[in-house]
C-alpha positions as CSV (number, residue, x, y, z in Angstrom):
1,M,-33.9,-27.6,0.0
2,T,-37.5,-27.2,-2.1
3,D,-38.2,-29.2,-5.7
4,T,-40.0,-25.9,-6.5
5,A,-37.7,-22.8,-6.3
6,K,-39.2,-19.5,-6.9
7,V,-38.2,-16.2,-7.5
8,V,-39.4,-14.0,-4.0
9,A,-39.5,-10.0,-4.1
10,V,-39.5,-9.1,-0.5
11,T,-40.1,-5.8,0.5
12,G,-39.1,-4.5,4.0
13,A,-36.5,-7.4,3.7
14,S,-33.9,-5.1,6.3
15,S,-35.5,-6.2,9.0
16,G,-38.0,-7.8,11.0
17,I,-40.8,-9.8,9.1
18,G,-38.8,-9.3,6.2
19,E,-35.0,-9.9,7.0
20,A,-36.1,-13.3,8.6
21,T,-38.1,-14.6,5.9
22,A,-35.1,-13.8,3.3
23,R,-32.9,-16.0,5.4
24,R,-35.7,-18.5,5.6
25,L,-37.1,-18.8,2.2
26,A,-32.9,-19.1,0.8
27,T,-32.7,-22.4,2.7
28,D,-35.3,-23.4,0.9
29,G,-33.5,-22.7,-2.6
30,H,-35.8,-19.6,-3.3
31,R,-33.9,-17.0,-5.4
32,L,-34.9,-13.9,-3.3
33,F,-34.7,-10.1,-4.8
34,L,-35.1,-7.7,-1.9
35,G,-36.0,-4.3,-1.4
36,A,-36.0,-1.8,1.3
37,R,-34.6,1.9,2.1
38,R,-31.7,1.1,4.0
39,T,-29.7,-0.6,1.7
40,D,-26.4,-1.0,3.4
41,R,-28.9,-3.6,5.2
42,L,-29.8,-5.2,2.6
43,D,-26.1,-5.8,1.3
44,A,-25.0,-7.4,4.5
45,L,-28.2,-10.0,4.5
46,T,-27.3,-10.5,0.8
47,R,-23.8,-11.0,1.2
48,E,-24.8,-13.5,4.1
49,I,-27.4,-15.4,2.2
50,T,-24.9,-16.0,-0.6
51,A,-22.1,-16.9,1.7
52,A,-24.3,-19.6,3.1
53,G,-24.8,-20.8,-0.7
54,G,-28.3,-18.9,-1.7
55,T,-29.1,-16.5,-4.4
56,A,-30.0,-12.6,-3.4
57,A,-29.7,-9.6,-4.7
58,F,-31.3,-6.2,-3.6
59,Q,-32.4,-2.5,-5.0
60,R,-33.2,0.4,-2.9
61,L,-37.2,0.4,-2.5
62,D,-40.0,3.1,-1.3
63,V,-42.9,1.5,-1.2
64,T,-44.8,4.6,-1.4
65,D,-43.9,5.5,-4.6
66,A,-45.7,3.3,-7.5
67,D,-42.6,4.0,-10.2
68,D,-40.3,3.0,-7.4
69,V,-42.1,-0.2,-7.0
70,R,-42.4,-1.4,-10.6
71,A,-39.2,-0.7,-11.0
72,F,-38.0,-2.9,-8.2
73,V,-40.4,-5.8,-9.8
74,S,-38.7,-4.9,-13.4
75,A,-35.2,-5.5,-12.0
76,A,-35.8,-8.8,-10.2
77,R,-37.9,-10.0,-13.4
78,E,-34.3,-8.8,-15.5
79,R,-31.9,-10.8,-12.9
80,Y,-33.9,-13.7,-12.8
81,G,-36.5,-14.1,-15.8
82,R,-39.7,-14.0,-13.8
83,V,-41.2,-13.4,-10.5
84,D,-43.0,-16.2,-8.4
85,V,-43.7,-14.2,-5.6
86,V,-44.1,-11.0,-3.9
87,V,-44.0,-10.8,-0.4
88,N,-45.5,-7.3,0.5
89,N,-44.0,-6.9,3.8
90,A,-43.0,-3.6,4.4
91,G,-45.1,-1.6,7.2
92,V,-44.7,1.0,9.9
93,M,-46.8,1.1,13.1
94,P,-46.6,5.0,14.9
95,L,-49.5,4.3,17.3
96,S,-51.2,7.3,18.9
97,P,-54.8,8.4,20.3
98,L,-56.8,10.2,17.7
99,E,-56.8,13.2,19.6
100,A,-53.4,13.6,19.7
101,L,-53.9,14.5,15.9
102,K,-50.7,13.6,14.5
103,T,-52.6,13.9,10.7
104,D,-48.8,13.2,9.1
105,E,-48.4,9.4,10.9
106,W,-51.9,8.8,9.7
107,D,-50.6,10.1,6.4
108,R,-47.4,7.7,6.8
109,M,-49.5,4.4,7.9
110,V,-52.0,4.8,4.9
111,D,-48.8,5.6,2.3
112,V,-46.5,2.6,3.5
113,N,-48.9,-0.2,4.9
114,V,-52.4,0.3,2.2
115,R,-50.9,1.9,-0.7
116,G,-47.6,-0.1,-0.3
117,V,-49.0,-3.4,-0.7
118,L,-51.3,-1.9,-3.7
119,H,-48.2,-0.8,-5.3
120,G,-46.4,-4.1,-4.8
121,I,-50.1,-5.9,-6.3
122,A,-49.9,-3.5,-9.7
123,A,-46.6,-3.6,-10.4
124,A,-46.5,-7.7,-10.3
125,L,-49.7,-8.8,-10.5
126,P,-49.8,-8.0,-14.9
127,A,-46.1,-10.4,-15.0
128,M,-47.9,-13.1,-13.3
129,R,-51.0,-12.8,-15.6
130,A,-48.5,-13.0,-18.3
131,Q,-46.5,-16.1,-16.9
132,G,-49.3,-18.0,-15.7
133,G,-49.1,-17.5,-12.5
134,G,-47.8,-16.0,-9.2
135,H,-48.1,-15.7,-5.4
136,F,-48.9,-12.7,-2.8
137,V,-47.9,-13.0,0.6
138,N,-49.4,-9.6,2.4
139,I,-48.5,-9.1,5.8
140,A,-51.2,-7.9,7.4
141,S,-51.0,-8.0,11.7
142,V,-53.8,-9.5,14.6
143,G,-55.1,-5.3,14.1
144,A,-56.6,-6.7,10.6
145,Y,-59.7,-8.8,13.2
146,E,-60.0,-6.3,16.0
147,V,-59.3,-2.5,17.5
148,S,-57.5,-1.6,20.2
149,P,-57.2,2.2,21.4
150,T,-53.7,4.6,20.3
151,A,-54.3,1.9,16.9
152,A,-57.4,2.8,15.2
153,V,-55.6,4.0,11.9
154,Y,-53.0,1.0,11.7
155,C,-55.9,-1.0,12.4
156,A,-57.7,0.5,9.2
157,T,-55.0,0.0,7.8
158,K,-54.8,-3.4,8.4
159,F,-58.1,-4.3,7.8
160,A,-57.5,-2.6,4.7
161,V,-55.0,-4.8,3.9
162,R,-56.8,-7.7,4.7
163,A,-59.9,-6.8,2.3
164,I,-57.8,-5.8,-0.2
165,S,-56.1,-9.8,-0.2
166,E,-59.8,-11.3,0.2
167,G,-60.8,-9.3,-2.7
168,L,-57.5,-10.2,-4.9
169,R,-58.3,-14.0,-3.9
170,Q,-61.6,-13.4,-5.6
171,E,-60.9,-11.8,-8.8
172,S,-58.1,-14.4,-9.2
173,T,-59.0,-17.0,-11.8
174,G,-57.0,-20.1,-10.3
175,N,-53.3,-18.9,-11.2
176,I,-53.0,-16.3,-8.9
177,R,-52.5,-17.4,-5.2
178,V,-53.1,-15.1,-2.3
179,T,-52.2,-15.4,0.9
180,L,-52.7,-12.8,4.4
181,V,-50.5,-13.4,7.4
182,S,-51.2,-12.1,10.6
183,P,-48.8,-11.5,13.3
184,G,-49.6,-10.9,16.7
185,V,-46.7,-9.6,18.5
186,T,-43.6,-10.3,17.2
187,A,-40.0,-8.5,17.8
188,S,-39.4,-6.2,15.3
189,E,-38.6,-2.7,14.7
190,L,-42.3,-1.3,14.4
191,A,-42.9,0.1,17.6
192,D,-39.9,2.4,17.2
193,S,-42.0,4.7,15.5
194,I,-44.1,5.5,17.9
195,S,-43.8,9.0,18.9
196,D,-46.3,9.4,21.1
197,P,-45.1,9.1,25.0
198,A,-48.7,6.8,26.4
199,A,-48.5,4.5,23.6
200,R,-45.1,4.2,23.5
201,E,-45.3,3.4,27.4
202,A,-48.3,1.0,27.1
203,M,-46.8,-1.0,24.2
204,K,-43.5,-2.1,26.3
205,T,-46.3,-4.2,28.1
206,Y,-48.5,-4.9,25.3
207,R,-45.0,-6.3,24.2
208,A,-44.1,-8.5,27.2
209,A,-44.6,-11.6,25.1
210,A,-43.9,-11.7,21.5
211,L,-42.9,-14.2,18.8
212,P,-39.4,-14.0,17.1
213,A,-39.6,-12.7,13.2
214,S,-38.2,-16.6,12.5
215,A,-41.8,-17.7,13.3
216,I,-43.8,-15.6,10.8
217,A,-40.9,-16.5,8.0
218,E,-41.9,-20.4,8.9
219,A,-45.8,-19.5,8.4
220,I,-45.1,-17.8,5.0
221,A,-42.1,-20.5,3.9
222,Y,-45.3,-23.1,4.6
223,A,-47.5,-21.3,2.5
224,L,-44.9,-20.9,-0.8
225,S,-44.2,-24.9,0.4
226,Q,-48.2,-25.9,-0.6
227,P,-48.8,-27.8,-4.0
228,S,-50.3,-25.3,-6.8
229,Q,-53.8,-26.2,-6.2
230,V,-53.8,-25.4,-2.9
231,D,-53.7,-21.7,-1.5
232,V,-53.4,-21.2,1.8
233,N,-55.7,-17.9,2.3
234,E,-55.2,-16.7,5.8
235,I,-52.8,-17.6,8.6
236,V,-53.0,-15.8,12.0
237,V,-50.1,-16.6,14.1
238,R,-50.1,-15.3,18.2
239,P,-47.6,-16.0,21.3
240,T,-48.7,-18.8,23.3
241,A,-48.3,-16.9,26.2
242,S,-50.4,-13.8,25.0
243,A,-54.1,-13.4,24.8
244,Q,-53.7,-10.2,22.4
């Protein structure tokens, strides 16, 4: 258990990296406030954490709704008295070639992957300023550094998360920490949203070597464990067996 337990709000906590992060941070004694749309999964995860001696609560969350995100952060503060960390993890990845013109899917990626992060920052930044400090952990992707076919829009959203994170870091005055975590191929439900048949088939090969979600949770735990004067800005985590 860490000597500096924090209140950590995690978006997209019902599966994948968000779920693994909640479990991992609970073992360090952090108090978790979990958000996602699938409340049945959040309820099960919260029960698991509390049964193991951890502290967790949850609230339904749609990160595309700014009011919903504000209410989520407010609820975390009401329950625990403060919010020290926001893990902006919620994301979608319905890959397709641009010529497929899946504009609804493009919009969904922008809404969740970019606006969702901005909503998390907008909801928590004033509270962090008022309490004298805080930490944003924004989940991007190796797609924030490179572009591949069928992933143009997805990568664009992750490039944006990287830019937003760096901008927030530069604008902070020493009491707000910002960490960008960029996973390589990681076991999750992200690929389940791919409706384009060719992109879905290609993803099977691409994801042949995948990290467990717990590996990304470990990276997040590392960033949170550093002393207040240390700001871990970027972590890129890839499978050893993959060149991607």
